N, C-alpha and C positions, 0 to 999 in steps of 0.2 A: 522220528529221526530226521535230522536235516541232511540235505544234500550239499555239503560244504564244498565239495569239488577239490580240484588240485591247483588252484591259483592262489597266489599270496598277494594281498593288497594291504597298503598302509593308508589310514584315513585320520586326518586332523579333525578334531572337534573344538568348536569355540562358541562362546555366547557372551553377550554383555548386556542383555536386557532381561528384565524379570528377575528370576532367581537363577543365575547362570549355573552354579554348581548342581542344583537339583535338576536343571534341564539336562546337563551332560550326563548325570547319573541315569536319568530316564532314557536318554538316547543310547547309552551304553546297553541298557537292558533291551532295548528294541533291536539293536544291531545283533546281540547275542541270541534273540528269539527268532530272528529272520530264518526261514526254511532253507535259504541258499548261502548262509554265511555261518562261520564258526569263529567266535572271538578267541584268538590264540594269545594275545598279550595286550596289556594296556599300561600306559604310562601313569605317572603321578599326575596330579592336577596342578596347574600353575596359574598365577595371576599375572597379567601383563597389561601394560598401557596400550591403547589403540595405536596402530601403525597406519600412516596415511588416512586417518579417520578421526572421529571425534566420539564423545559419549564416555559412559563409565568404563572402567577396566574390564578386560576380558578374563574369563576362565578358559584355559586351553588343555588339551590332552591329545594323545595320539594312540591309535590301536593298530594292531596287525591282525588281519582277518584271513581266513581260508575261505574261498568262495567258489562256487560253480558258475557265477555270473560273468559274462563278457564285460569288458570295461564300461561301454556305454549302458549296459543294462544295470551294472553296479551304480553308476552315476545316477541313473533314474531311480533306483532304490533309495539312495542317499538323499536325493532331492525330495522324494516322497515323505521320508522322514522329517526333513526340514519343513516342509509344508504343513505337516500334522502338528508341528510346533509353532505354526504361525509365522514362519519365515516370509519376509517380504523383501523385495529387491528394488526399492525406490530409486537408488543411485548407487554407483560403484563405492564399495567400502563403507556402506551405511552400517549404523548400529544394528545388531541382529539378535533374535531370540535363539537361533541355533545356526551354525554354519558346519557342514560336513564337507571337507575337501578331500578328494582322492588325490593322495600325494604320489603314489607309485603303484604299480601293478606288475608283478613279477619283475623282469628287467625290460619290460616293454617301452619302447619310445614311440610316441604317438603325437601327432600334431593335427588336430581337426578343428573345425569352427567351434565345436561343443567341448572338446577335451584336449588338453596337452599333458602328456606324462613323459618323464616325471614332471610334477607341478612346477611351472616356470620360475616361480619366486621364492620356493622353499629354501633354497641354498643361502639366502641372505636374511632369513627370519628366525630369530632365536626362539620365538614363541611356538614354532614348529620344530625346530632342530633339538631344543632342550628336551621336550618329551619324547621325541623320536629316539634321542640318545639313551633314554631309560630302557627301551626295549631292543634296539638295534644300533648300537654305536658304531659298528663296523660296516653297516650298510653302505655299499658302493653306489653313488649317484654320479651322473655325468660330470659334475664339478668337483668331486672328491668324496671322501668318506664323511659320514655324518659327524663324527667326533672332531675332524679337522675343520669342517665347515662352521661347526659351533664355536670353535676357538676364534674364528675370524668375525664372530658376532658378539664377542664378549662385552662390548659396550652397551648391549641392549639389555634392559633390566627384565629379568624373568624370576619370580618368586615362587618357590614350591609351597603349596598348601598342604595342610594335613589331611591325610586320606581317611 
């Protein structure tokens, strides 16, 4: 039995190297199997062009978790999963085998050298907001509700994949 705890966290998943869809499906299984996390909801999968980057299109999704982990411990767990999938960080926004971004944690606002919550750029990225809207369209973020922020990104191409 897992110790999922009483905190809610939202995590964005993305990949554009190898078989991105298969990688995201494996990462979802790993998140669900973690002893200190319980997967509560997941979005559809979406295909998007790289933003501020190059390489193949990305596959993206968002999950809502319950967790007993503190924010930095959760970040460590997410980065451990990334590393197990061969994640390298040669330069900012490099193509990646797996990217797990901690978007928000309860209603916590945090700004440290390792972690800023809510994620500082999510409000302007349809590849995060579209899947987040699948599971929590009314989630209130510092810059507005997810559904309203998504409307401001309507010019960004996000295509839903078959589940």
